[in-house]
C-alpha positions as CSV (number, residue, x, y, z in Angstrom):
1,M,0.0,-0.1,0.0
2,I,1.2,3.5,-1.0
3,M,1.0,5.9,1.9
4,E,2.5,9.1,0.3
5,S,0.6,11.2,-2.1
6,T,1.2,14.7,-3.5
7,L,-1.5,17.2,-3.1
8,T,-2.1,20.0,-5.5
9,C,-4.0,23.0,-4.4
10,P,-6.8,23.8,-7.0
11,Y,-6.5,27.5,-6.0
12,C,-2.7,28.2,-6.3
13,G,-1.2,25.1,-7.9
14,F,1.2,24.5,-4.9
15,K,2.4,20.9,-4.6
16,S,2.9,19.2,-1.3
17,T,3.8,15.6,-0.5
18,E,2.0,14.3,2.4
19,I,1.7,11.1,4.4
20,M,-1.9,9.7,4.2
21,P,-3.6,8.7,7.6
22,E,-4.6,5.0,7.5
23,D,-7.5,4.9,9.8
24,M,-9.5,7.7,8.8
25,C,-10.6,10.0,5.8
26,Q,-9.3,13.5,5.7
27,F,-11.9,15.7,4.4
28,F,-10.1,19.1,4.8
29,Y,-6.4,20.3,4.1
30,K,-5.1,23.6,4.5
31,C,-2.6,24.7,1.7
32,S,0.6,25.7,3.2
33,Q,1.3,28.2,0.3
34,C,-2.0,30.2,0.1
35,E,-3.5,29.0,3.4
36,T,-6.9,28.1,1.7
37,V,-8.6,25.3,3.2
38,I,-9.7,22.8,0.4
39,K,-12.3,20.0,0.9
40,A,-13.0,16.7,-0.9
41,Q,-14.9,17.1,-4.1
42,P,-18.5,15.6,-4.1
43,G,-18.4,12.0,-4.5
44,D,-14.8,11.5,-3.2
45,C,-14.0,10.3,0.3
46,C,-11.2,12.7,1.0
47,V,-8.7,15.4,-0.4
48,F,-6.2,12.7,-1.4
49,C,-8.9,11.0,-3.7
50,S,-9.8,14.5,-5.1
51,Y,-6.4,16.4,-5.5
52,G,-3.7,13.7,-4.7
53,T,-1.5,11.6,-7.0
54,V,-2.4,8.6,-5.0
55,K,-5.9,7.5,-3.8
56,C,-6.3,6.9,-0.1
57,P,-5.4,3.7,1.6
58,S,-9.3,2.8,1.8
59,M,-9.6,3.2,-2.0
60,Q,-6.4,1.5,-2.9
C-alpha cells in the first residue's frame, strides 16, 4: 500500500507531498502556500482522492 501522495492545491497550484492517514478519511487540508482550506470534491471520500497523485489507503 502506498502511503505518500502529492496534493495539488486547486487554487494556487502549490504541490505538497503528505503522508496519508491509514485509519480515517481526511476531508479538509490547509494549503501551506495560500492557506486556503480545501475540501474533498463531491463523490470523493477525502482530499487525497480529489487532489492527490495517489488515492487514499481505503480506496487502494
